[in-house]
C-alpha positions in Angstrom: 10.8 -6.7 4.7 9.2 -10.0 4.2 7.7 -12.3 1.6 4.2 -11.0 2.6 5.1 -7.4 2.1 4.8 -6.4 -2.2 6.4 -3.1 -4.0 3.5 -1.9 -6.4 5.1 1.0 -8.4 3.8 4.0 -10.1 1.5 5.2 -6.7 0.2 8.7 -6.8 0.8 10.5 -3.3 -3.0 10.7 -2.7 -2.2 7.6 -3.0 -3.9 5.7 -5.6 -3.7 3.4 -8.5 -5.9 5.1 -10.0 -4.1 6.4 -13.1 -2.0 3.8 -15.1 0.0 5.6 -17.6 2.0 7.1 -14.2 2.9 3.3 -13.3 2.5 0.0 -14.0 0.7 -1.5 -10.7 -3.0 -1.7 -9.6 -4.1 -2.1 -6.0 -4.4 -6.0 -5.4 -7.7 -5.4 -2.3 -8.8 -3.9 -5.9 -8.4 -6.2 -7.9 -9.9 -9.5 -5.9 -12.9 -7.3 -5.4 -13.4 -5.8 -9.0 -13.0 -2.4 -7.6 -11.9 1.0 -7.4 -13.0 2.4 -3.8 -9.2 1.0 -1.8 -6.8 3.8 -1.6 -3.5 3.0 0.1 -3.9 6.8 2.3 -6.0 9.9 1.6 -5.0 12.9 2.6 -5.8 13.4 7.1 -8.4 11.0 6.1 -6.8 6.9 6.2 -4.0 4.6 5.9 -5.2 0.9 4.5 -4.8 -1.3 7.2 -2.8 -3.2 4.3 -0.1 -0.3 4.0 4.0 -1.0 4.5 5.2 2.2 3.5 6.6 3.6 0.5 10.2 2.6 -0.7 12.1 5.3 -2.9 10.8 6.8 -4.6 7.3 6.0 -5.5 7.1 2.5 -4.9 4.2 1.6 -2.5 4.8 -2.0 -0.1 1.3 -3.1 0.4 0.6 -6.4 2.3 -2.6 -7.7 0.7 -4.2 -9.9 2.2 -1.9 -10.0 5.4 -2.8 -6.8 7.4 -0.1 -4.7 8.3 0.7 -5.2 11.9 0.6 -9.1 11.5 3.4 -8.6 8.7 5.8 -5.5 9.7 7.9 -6.3 12.9 8.2 -3.9 15.6 11.5 -2.6 14.7 10.4 -1.9 10.8 7.2 0.4 12.4 8.4 3.7 12.7 5.7 4.7 16.2 3.7 3.2 19.1 0.6 1.6 17.8 
């Protein structure tokens, strides 16, 4: 990964940062817009355009404000886009 990808700790696998007691990170997009509407992923619905994956155990890799496909290399993506 490169310097444009942040590791955010404490995600809930629905995946959002709504429970401050679980981890210590907040969604940088929500911080920038002073909201809580953005989620990394919602089961069977969507994946955030800044979501770059999960690192063991429960850290989200986030590229905000750079869209994922502009940050990851082809080798870092596990399927054809």
